[in-house]
N, C-alpha and C positions, 0 to 999 in steps of 0.2 A: 659609372659607379653604381653600386647597389643602393637602393633607397633605405632611408631611415624609416622604421615602422612605428607609428604612433597609435597607441591603444586608447581609444575613446570609450569611457564607461557611462557617460551621460550626454545627451544631445547638446547641452549648452556648456559642456566642459572640453572643448576641442583643443587644438594645439596652440591657439592664441598667438602671442608674439613669437613663440618658437617657429611657427609656420612661416612668419615674415622673415625671421632671421635665416632660416634654411633656404628660403627663395633668394634672398640677398646674396647668399654664398653659393648659389647654383647647386645646391645639394638636394637631390630628389627625395621625396617622402611619400608615404602612403598611409592610410588609415585602416585599422581593424575596428569596426564599430561594434563593440561589445553590446551597446544599447540597442542595436538593431539585430541582435542574435547571430552576428558573424562569428565564426569559429576561431579559436585561438590556434595559430599555426603550430604544427607538430615539429617544424624544423626552423633553424635560424639561417640556413644557407642563402636565402634570398635577400638577407638584410645586413646593412652596414652598422646599425645601432638600433637600440630599442628604447622608446619613450613611453612612459605610463602616466596618463593624465589623472585628474581627480574624479570624484563622483560621490554621491550622497550615501552610498551603501558602506558597510563595514567589511574589512577584510575577514572578519570573524563570521560573516553571514554564510549560510548554507546555500551558495549559489554555484551552478554547475560549471561556470567558466573559471572560478577561482583556482581549484586544484591544478588544471592544466597550465594556467598562467603562472602560478608559483613554480611549477616544474620548468617552464620555459626560462624563467628568470635564473633558476639554478643552472641551466645549461648555458645561458649567456655568460655567467661568471666563469664556468669551466672552460668556455671557448673564447674567452676574452673579448666578447662582443659588448660594447659600452652600454650601460644602463643609465637612464635618466628618469627620476620619479618626481612627480609633483603632487603633493598632498596624499591622497589615496595611493598614488604611485609610489611614494616614499614608504608608505605603510606596507604595500605589497612586497617591495624589495626586502624590507626589514624581516617581515614574517617568513619569506622564502628562505632567508639565510639564518633562521633560528631566533630571530628577535620576537618580541611580543607587542601586540597593539591592544590598548586599553583606553578606558575613559580618561580624558585630561581633566585636571582639577576644575577648570572652567571652560566654557566654549569661548572660542575666539572667532569674531566676525568683524571684519573691517581692517583699516589701516593700523599698523603698529610697528614699532621699531624692533629690529632683530640685531643682535651684536655678533660680530665675527670674532671667533675665538682666537687666542694667541697661540697658534701652532703652525708648523710649516705647511701642512696640507691645506689649511684655511687660506693661507697666503697665495698658494698656487691657484686656488679657485677664485679668490676675491681680491687679490692684490693687496694694497695697503689700506683698503677700506675698513674702518673700524666698526661701522654700524650702517644700517640703511632702513628705510621705511618700506616694508613689504605689505602685501595683502594677505589676509587670513580668512579661512572659513572652515572650521573643523571643530569636532567635539571630542575626537580621540587622539591619541599620540602613540608614537612608536618608541621602542628602545633602540639604541645604537647597536647594530649586529656586531657580533664578535669579529675582530679584525678590521672594523672600520674606525674612522676617527671622527669625533664630534666636532663640527665646524661652525654651527650657528646655534644661538639660544635667544630666548626672549623672556620677558618678565612673567609671562602667563603660560609658557611652554618651554621647558628646559631643552628639549630635543627638536630644534628646528631644522637641522640638516646634518648629514654625515657623508663622508666620502671615503672611497678606497679604490686605489688603482685608477682605472678609467671611469669609475661609476660615482654617481652622486644621487642622494635622495633627500628631498625637501618635504617639510610639513607645510611650509608657507607656499604661496602661489606667486612666483616670479614671472609667470607667463601672461599676466593680466593685460587686457586691452580695455580701453574705456567702455566699449559696447558690452563687454562681458560683465563689468561691474554693474552696468545699468540693467542687464538681463537678469543677473542673479538677484539683485535687490528687489526686482519686480516679481520674479518667479517664486522666490523663497521668502516673501514677507512674513509668513508664518513662523519661519525659523527665527527670524530677527525678533518678533514679538515674544516668542516663548523664551528666548534666552536674554531678554532685555535687562534682567537683573544681574547679569554677568558684568564685571568691571571691564572685560575685554571685548564687549559687543557694542558696536556703534549703531546709531540710526542710519537709515538709508540716506537721509539728508546730509549727515556728516561724511559718509562714504562717497557721495557724489559731488560734494562741494568743490573739490579741487581735483576731480578725477583725471582730467586730461594731463595736468601737471604731474600728478602722482604717478600715473602710468609712464609718462615720459622719463621721469627720474628712475623708475624701477626698471625700465628698458636698458639703462646704462649698466645696471647691475647684471641683468640677464645677458647682455652682450659679453661681459667678462666670463660668466659661467658657460655659456653656450660655445664661446670661442675655445675655451679649454676643453669642453666636452667633444667637439668635433675632431679635435686632433687625434682622438682615439678611434675614430670610425674604421671599420674593416674595409680595405680597398681591394680584396681579391676573394 
């Protein structure tokens, strides 16, 4: 089987729990480390699916890898190669398909509830789950691209996820592992301090208080999403 390709845009924002899930299901995967200067592939022929992880940059930044990645995303849709976007990844897919990415009313950092919207596509991805506690770390938000269905929302960010066909893009982080939360709260202390006045920003202590249990519960949600997503992988 051809591997899933995971685009890493920052050294501490790798595949996380998705890597564990793919290994459990004997699905090969590889990384394109944008943060190390690795080039965006010009073809999708070698891959069964495309995953785009998070990162501290904006999709609106003038970075040399963004235009070719947006082009690759559009080709993936044209060729029916499934896309899965986490945070920055969800923003990249939205922008590639004509959506816009702009400043969210407030920064979201930490644990917070997201609601599953009442529509058929949301049920296909999340089952009968009405809401769940996800992890957040963002200051921007995407619009739902034309043709996609809005599937998740939260009190501080209306567009938390959208889906269409084989594809899904998230603003929140369902891929979190406890060690990732620990690393982010240590590496980006300044972000937490600068945004501490936001009602949607938690202290590091709060984020870490029940991090193992929080991630374990989040993984049950990720299992639903990732199980649905791998059904669309290209097998030839």
